[in-house]
matplotlib code that plots the C-alpha trace (Angstrom):
import matplotlib.pyplot as plt

x = [7.7, 11.5, 13.7, 16.0, 19.8, 22.1, 25.0, 28.3, 30.4, 27.2, 27.0, 25.7, 26.3, 29.0, 27.0, 24.6, 22.7, 19.0, 18.4, 16.4, 16.6, 13.4, 13.5, 11.4, 11.0, 13.8, 12.2, 15.0, 14.1, 14.1, 17.1, 16.5, 17.7, 17.3, 20.2, 22.6, 25.0, 23.8, 27.1, 29.0, 26.7, 24.0, 26.2, 27.0, 23.4, 22.7, 25.5, 23.8, 20.5, 22.2, 23.8, 20.3, 20.5, 23.4, 21.5, 19.2, 21.7, 21.5, 23.4, 22.1, 21.1, 19.1, 17.1, 13.5, 12.2, 11.4, 13.0, 16.1, 19.1, 22.8, 24.2, 28.0, 30.7, 31.0, 27.8, 25.5, 21.7, 18.5, 15.0, 13.1, 10.8, 13.7, 15.2, 11.8, 11.5, 14.9, 14.7, 11.0, 10.6, 14.3, 13.9, 16.7, 19.1, 18.3, 19.3, 22.5, 23.8, 23.0, 25.1, 28.1, 31.0, 29.0, 30.8, 30.2, 30.2, 32.6, 31.1, 32.7, 31.1, 27.7, 28.3, 28.7, 25.5, 22.3, 19.2, 18.0, 21.2, 21.1, 17.4, 18.5, 21.6, 19.7, 16.5, 17.9, 18.7, 22.5, 23.3, 24.6, 25.5, 28.4, 28.1, 24.7, 21.7, 18.3, 17.9, 15.6, 15.7, 13.5, 12.9, 15.8, 18.3, 17.9, 19.8, 17.0, 19.6, 21.5, 20.4, 18.4, 20.7, 20.0, 19.0, 16.0, 15.2, 15.1, 12.9, 10.4, 10.4, 9.8, 7.0, 5.5, 5.6, 3.8, 1.0, 0.6, -0.3, -2.7, -4.5, -8.2, -10.5, -12.7, -15.9, -14.1, -14.4, -17.2, -18.2, -16.4, -13.7, -10.3, -8.0, -4.6, -3.7, -1.2, -0.5, -2.6, -5.7, -6.2, -5.5, -7.3, -5.9, -5.1, -3.1, -1.4, -0.3, 0.6, 2.9, 4.8, 4.7, 6.9, 8.9, 9.2, 6.8, 9.3, 9.6, 5.9, 6.2, 9.1, 6.7, 4.1, 6.7, 8.3, 4.9, 4.1, 7.6, 9.3, 12.1, 13.7, 16.6, 15.0, 18.5, 19.9, 17.3, 17.2, 14.2, 13.5, 13.7, 11.3, 8.8, 8.9, 8.6, 5.9, 3.9, 4.5, 4.7, 6.4, 9.2, 9.5, 10.0, 12.4, 14.5, 14.6, 15.2, 17.1, 19.9, 19.9, 19.2, 17.6, 18.0, 15.6, 12.5, 9.5, 10.1, 12.3, 10.2, 9.5, 6.0, 5.1, 6.7, 4.7, 1.5, 2.0, 2.7, -0.5, -2.5, -1.1, -2.0, -5.5, -5.9, -4.6, -7.2, -10.0, -9.2, -11.6, -14.5, -13.6, -16.8, -19.0, -20.3, -20.2, -23.9, -23.1, -19.9, -21.7, -24.4, -22.0, -20.1, -23.3, -24.5, -21.1, -21.1, -21.3, -21.0, -18.4, -15.5, -13.7, -11.9, -14.5, -13.4, -9.7, -10.8, -13.0, -9.9, -7.6, -10.2, -10.7, -7.0, -6.7, -9.4, -7.9, -4.6, -5.9, -5.1, -8.8, -10.7, -14.2, -12.8, -11.6, -14.5, -12.8, -12.5, -15.7, -17.6, -15.8, -16.9, -20.5, -20.3, -18.9, -21.8, -24.4, -22.8, -20.6, -22.1, -20.9, -17.1, -17.3, -18.7, -16.0, -13.3, -14.7, -15.3, -11.9, -10.1, -11.8, -10.7, -7.7, -9.8, -9.8, -13.1, -13.7, -13.9, -17.3, -19.1, -21.6, -21.3, -23.6, -21.8, -18.5, -19.6, -21.0, -17.6, -15.6, -17.7, -17.2, -13.5, -11.6, -10.3, -6.8, -6.1, -5.5, -8.7, -10.7, -8.9, -9.9, -13.4, -13.8, -12.4, -14.6, -17.7, -17.0, -16.6, -19.5, -21.7, -20.8, -21.6, -24.8, -26.0, -25.1, -25.4, -27.6, -30.3, -32.3, -31.1, -30.6, -26.9, -27.5, -29.0, -26.1, -23.7, -25.7, -25.5, -21.7, -21.5, -23.3, -21.0, -18.0, -19.5, -19.7, -16.1, -15.0, -16.9, -18.8, -22.5, -25.2, -25.5, -29.2, -29.6, -27.3, -29.2, -32.7, -31.3, -29.8, -33.3, -35.0, -32.6, -32.8, -36.5, -36.7, -38.8, -37.6, -35.4, -32.1, -28.7, -27.4, -30.7, -30.4, -26.8, -27.7, -30.2, -27.5, -25.1, -27.8, -28.9, -25.4, -25.1, -28.5, -27.2, -23.9, -25.6, -28.3, -25.5, -23.4, -26.3, -27.3, -23.8, -24.0]
y = [-34.7, -35.2, -32.8, -30.5, -31.3, -29.6, -27.8, -29.6, -29.1, -28.2, -29.3, -32.8, -33.9, -34.3, -32.7, -34.5, -36.1, -35.5, -33.5, -35.5, -32.9, -31.5, -27.7, -25.2, -21.4, -19.6, -16.5, -14.8, -11.9, -12.8, -11.6, -8.2, -8.8, -5.1, -4.1, -6.7, -6.0, -7.1, -8.7, -9.5, -12.2, -9.6, -7.2, -9.9, -10.5, -7.0, -7.1, -10.1, -8.3, -5.2, -7.1, -7.3, -3.5, -3.9, -6.2, -3.1, -0.4, 2.4, 5.4, 8.8, 9.6, 6.4, 7.1, 7.9, 11.2, 10.8, 9.5, 7.4, 6.2, 6.4, 3.1, 3.6, 6.2, 5.1, 6.9, 4.0, 4.4, 2.6, 3.8, 4.4, 1.6, -0.9, 0.1, -0.6, -3.9, -5.0, -3.8, -4.7, -6.6, -5.9, -2.3, -2.8, -4.2, -1.3, 1.1, -0.8, -0.9, 2.8, 3.5, 1.3, 3.0, 5.8, 8.8, 8.6, 5.0, 2.0, -1.4, -2.6, 0.2, -0.7, -4.5, -3.5, -1.4, -2.8, -2.7, 0.2, 2.0, 1.6, 2.9, 5.9, 6.6, 6.4, 8.2, 10.9, 13.3, 13.5, 11.1, 12.6, 10.0, 10.5, 7.9, 6.2, 8.5, 9.4, 12.1, 12.9, 13.6, 16.0, 17.0, 19.5, 16.8, 15.4, 16.6, 16.7, 16.8, 13.6, 10.1, 8.2, 5.1, 1.5, 1.3, 3.7, 2.1, -1.3, 0.1, 1.4, -2.1, -3.9, -1.6, -2.1, -5.9, -5.3, -3.2, -5.9, -8.4, -6.1, -5.2, -5.9, -5.5, -2.4, -3.9, -4.6, -0.7, 1.5, 4.2, 7.3, 5.8, 7.0, 4.3, 4.1, 1.9, -0.9, -3.4, -5.8, -3.8, -1.1, -0.4, 1.8, 5.1, 3.5, 0.6, 3.3, 5.5, 2.6, 1.2, 4.5, 5.8, 9.0, 8.4, 11.6, 12.2, 11.6, 7.9, 7.5, 9.2, 6.8, 3.9, 5.4, 6.3, 2.8, 1.2, 3.5, 3.3, 0.0, 0.5, 3.4, 2.7, 4.4, 4.3, 6.8, 9.4, 12.3, 13.1, 16.2, 14.3, 11.6, 14.0, 16.1, 12.9, 11.5, 14.6, 15.1, 12.5, 15.1, 15.4, 11.6, 11.8, 14.7, 12.6, 9.5, 11.1, 14.0, 11.8, 8.9, 6.4, 3.9, 1.3, 3.2, 3.2, 0.8, -0.5, -3.5, -5.1, -8.7, -9.9, -10.0, -6.6, -5.1, -6.6, -5.2, -1.8, -1.9, -3.2, -0.4, 2.3, 1.0, 0.9, 4.4, 5.6, 3.8, 4.5, 7.3, 4.9, 2.2, 0.5, 1.5, -0.6, 0.6, 1.8, 4.0, 5.4, 6.1, 8.0, 9.9, 11.1, 11.9, 14.0, 15.8, 16.3, 20.0, 19.7, 18.8, 21.3, 19.6, 17.1, 14.4, 13.0, 12.8, 11.2, 8.5, 7.7, 7.3, 5.2, 2.9, 2.3, 1.7, -1.1, -2.9, -3.1, -3.3, -6.5, -6.2, -4.2, -4.9, -3.6, -0.2, 1.8, 5.0, 4.0, 2.2, 5.2, 7.6, 5.5, 5.6, 9.5, 9.6, 7.4, 9.7, 13.1, 12.6, 9.5, 9.9, 10.5, 7.8, 5.4, 6.2, 5.7, 2.4, 1.0, 2.3, 0.1, -3.0, -2.1, -1.7, 0.1, 3.9, 5.8, 7.2, 11.0, 12.5, 9.3, 9.2, 7.1, 4.3, 3.8, 3.9, 1.1, -0.9, -0.7, -1.5, -4.7, -5.7, -5.6, -8.6, -7.7, -8.9, -10.8, -7.7, -6.2, -9.3, -9.5, -5.7, -6.5, -9.5, -7.5, -4.4, -6.7, -7.7, -4.2, -2.8, -5.6, -4.0, -0.6, -1.6, -3.1, 0.0, 3.0, 6.0, 5.2, 8.4, 9.3, 5.9, 5.3, 1.7, 1.0, 2.7, 0.5, -2.6, -1.7, -1.2, -4.5, -6.2, -4.5, -5.9, -9.4, -9.3, -8.1, -10.8, -13.6, -13.9, -15.1, -16.3, -14.1, -14.6, -13.6, -10.6, -9.4, -9.9, -7.7, -5.0, -4.9, -4.3, -1.5, 0.1, 0.3, 1.5, 4.8, 7.8, 10.8, 11.9, 11.6, 8.5, 6.5, 8.0, 7.0, 3.5, 3.1, 4.1, 1.6, -1.2, -0.3, -0.8, -4.1, -5.2, -4.1, -5.8, -9.2, -9.0, -8.3, -11.2, -13.6, -12.5, -13.2, -16.7]
z = [51.3, 50.7, 52.4, 50.5, 50.2, 52.4, 50.8, 50.8, 54.0, 56.0, 59.8, 60.3, 56.9, 54.2, 51.5, 49.2, 52.0, 52.8, 55.9, 58.4, 61.1, 62.4, 61.8, 63.5, 63.0, 64.8, 64.6, 62.5, 60.1, 56.4, 54.4, 52.8, 49.3, 48.4, 50.7, 49.5, 46.6, 43.1, 42.3, 39.3, 38.0, 37.8, 35.9, 33.5, 32.9, 32.1, 29.5, 27.9, 27.7, 26.3, 23.4, 21.9, 21.5, 19.1, 16.7, 16.2, 16.1, 13.4, 12.3, 13.2, 9.5, 9.4, 12.5, 12.1, 13.7, 17.5, 20.7, 20.4, 22.7, 22.0, 23.1, 23.0, 22.3, 18.7, 17.8, 17.3, 18.1, 18.6, 18.4, 21.5, 20.5, 20.2, 23.5, 25.3, 23.5, 24.8, 28.4, 28.9, 32.2, 33.1, 34.8, 37.3, 34.8, 32.5, 35.0, 36.3, 32.5, 32.2, 35.4, 34.5, 32.9, 31.6, 33.0, 36.7, 38.1, 37.1, 36.6, 39.6, 41.7, 40.3, 41.1, 44.7, 45.0, 46.2, 44.2, 46.3, 45.7, 42.1, 42.0, 43.9, 41.9, 38.7, 39.8, 42.3, 39.5, 40.0, 37.3, 34.0, 31.4, 29.2, 26.4, 26.6, 26.8, 25.6, 22.8, 20.2, 16.4, 14.6, 11.0, 11.0, 11.7, 8.2, 5.1, 2.5, -0.4, 0.7, -0.5, 2.1, 1.9, 2.0, 5.7, 5.1, 1.8, 3.5, 6.4, 3.6, 2.1, 5.4, 6.4, 3.0, 3.7, 7.0, 5.2, 2.6, 5.4, 6.9, 3.5, 3.1, 0.1, -0.8, 0.8, 4.0, 4.8, 5.4, 2.8, 3.3, 5.6, 5.0, 3.5, 1.9, -1.1, -1.2, -4.0, -2.0, -1.4, 1.3, 4.9, 7.3, 8.8, 12.1, 10.6, 8.3, 11.1, 13.3, 10.7, 9.9, 13.5, 13.9, 10.7, 8.5, 5.8, 3.0, 4.2, 3.6, 0.2, -0.6, 0.0, -2.3, -4.9, -4.8, -5.4, -8.3, -9.8, -8.6, -11.1, -9.1, -6.8, -3.8, -1.8, -4.4, -3.9, -1.5, 0.6, -1.6, -4.8, -3.3, -2.2, -5.5, -7.6, -5.6, -6.1, -9.8, -12.6, -14.6, -12.0, -12.3, -16.0, -15.8, -13.4, -15.5, -18.9, -17.6, -16.0, -18.5, -15.8, -18.1, -15.4, -13.2, -15.3, -15.1, -18.7, -17.6, -14.8, -14.3, -14.5, -10.8, -10.1, -13.0, -11.7, -8.3, -9.7, -11.8, -8.9, -6.8, -9.3, -9.6, -5.8, -5.4, -7.9, -6.0, -2.4, -2.4, -3.2, -0.6, 0.8, -2.2, -5.2, -8.8, -8.7, -5.7, -7.2, -10.5, -8.5, -6.6, -9.7, -11.5, -8.7, -8.5, -12.5, -13.4, -17.2, -19.8, -19.4, -22.5, -20.3, -20.1, -23.5, -22.5, -19.2, -21.0, -23.3, -20.3, -18.5, -21.6, -22.0, -18.2, -18.1, -21.0, -19.2, -15.6, -13.5, -12.2, -14.7, -13.0, -9.7, -11.2, -10.0, -11.0, -14.6, -15.0, -13.5, -15.9, -18.9, -17.5, -17.2, -21.0, -22.1, -20.3, -21.1, -24.2, -25.9, -29.5, -28.6, -25.9, -28.5, -31.0, -28.3, -27.2, -30.7, -31.9, -29.5, -31.2, -34.8, -36.9, -39.6, -39.2, -39.7, -43.2, -43.7, -43.9, -42.9, -40.0, -37.0, -38.2, -41.5, -39.8, -37.4, -40.2, -42.1, -39.0, -38.3, -41.9, -41.5, -40.2, -36.7, -35.6, -32.4, -30.5, -31.6, -30.7, -27.3, -26.6, -27.7, -25.2, -22.3, -23.0, -23.3, -19.7, -18.6, -20.4, -18.8, -15.4, -16.6, -18.2, -14.8, -12.8, -15.2, -14.5, -17.2, -16.9, -20.4, -21.7, -20.8, -19.7, -23.2, -24.9, -22.9, -23.9, -27.6, -27.4, -25.6, -28.4, -30.8, -28.7, -28.8, -32.6, -33.0, -30.4, -31.7, -28.5, -28.2, -30.6, -33.6, -33.7, -30.1, -30.6, -33.6, -31.5, -28.8, -31.2, -33.1, -29.8, -28.8, -32.4, -32.3, -28.7, -28.4, -26.3, -26.4, -25.2, -26.9, -25.1, -26.2, -29.7, -30.0, -28.7, -31.5, -33.9, -32.7, -32.6, -36.1, -37.4, -35.6, -37.4, -40.7, -40.3, -39.3, -42.0, -44.6, -43.3, -43.3, -46.8, -48.1, -46.7]

ax = plt.figure().add_subplot(projection="3d")
ax.plot(x, y, z, "-o")
ax.set_aspect("equal")
plt.show()
């Protein structure tokens, strides 16, 4: 094996030579490094490591709730997590940097300390830092009426990007599992809490509000405004219209931003149903249904409009199950609502449902009505396959789907008539099934009339 080179100027050599001498153990004790001064190079190294702290510095007002470190006498801070990330695997350098020029020891004095002396000076309890020290920020340290500023708004955005990468689909979770909505799907409770950590509740509310209303300039809002608007759509409208901030509404968004907004709102509605299929959701809502208190008709109207504008209509369990409830418990009004979205012709006064449907089918639908009809045909196929059919709701869904096919020009006319005739002559009681026969009869009358005119 080659011998190590001798230092320049060493005995028996001019430096740079290989040492050919035979060395034996002299029995001398090993040098105890812990008793030697760390020196200036070590202090320089601590300063280099500490520079990384200044890349993460924040103002006090921008810090999240929790532990933090002040890192200079100018009032800059880093979070406890950032401090740990920087000093990880450098415990002695961390203590040396804290000791140097921090109110008790000069940098030169620390350089002349041994590692053992640094450990003792830091850990013995007699050290009281003046400029760099640990502290904590709690909820009372926030001014709830001051804007959160660009730094916090950017933190909300970056955390949102992290959650987007962790998002899964509804069926990735177990039924009943607590999940939180994102524009990209859902995240579990663990990922949600891990992402937000000890940040105050208004920061989480800022994320939810920014997803629901991406037109807002979040950095201009105070924590109080954020929480209030996140909890009340009316408060949002009052803020926008009351201040005249037309540039802070959702009316002027680009396509991708609007798509993310619509997807988040859909996921937010459906977070409670994560891990469940449509049939399971419909059964759950049927079991919880206690009667129409006058709101079901309005809910069906809202759900119908939502699925027509939804980025993923067949994945909107909340809206589809509401339509299924309407077909089962408020069939006539639900049919009027659904068919009304496929027609430009208003219902005639004093005319029954069947005659109204025949008149509407005879009218020439415009492009918007046909587009709605094709969309509702797809939606009603899902409801038809999963509806609670004890009262005939599935057959009613099928008949309205056939109506939609007629308006949308979808499918074979003879096949549509055959299915409509089967439903129209189906025996049995219950208002949903009776309404299904009415709708189907209107379809048969319309097709027979059209074929006769040909």
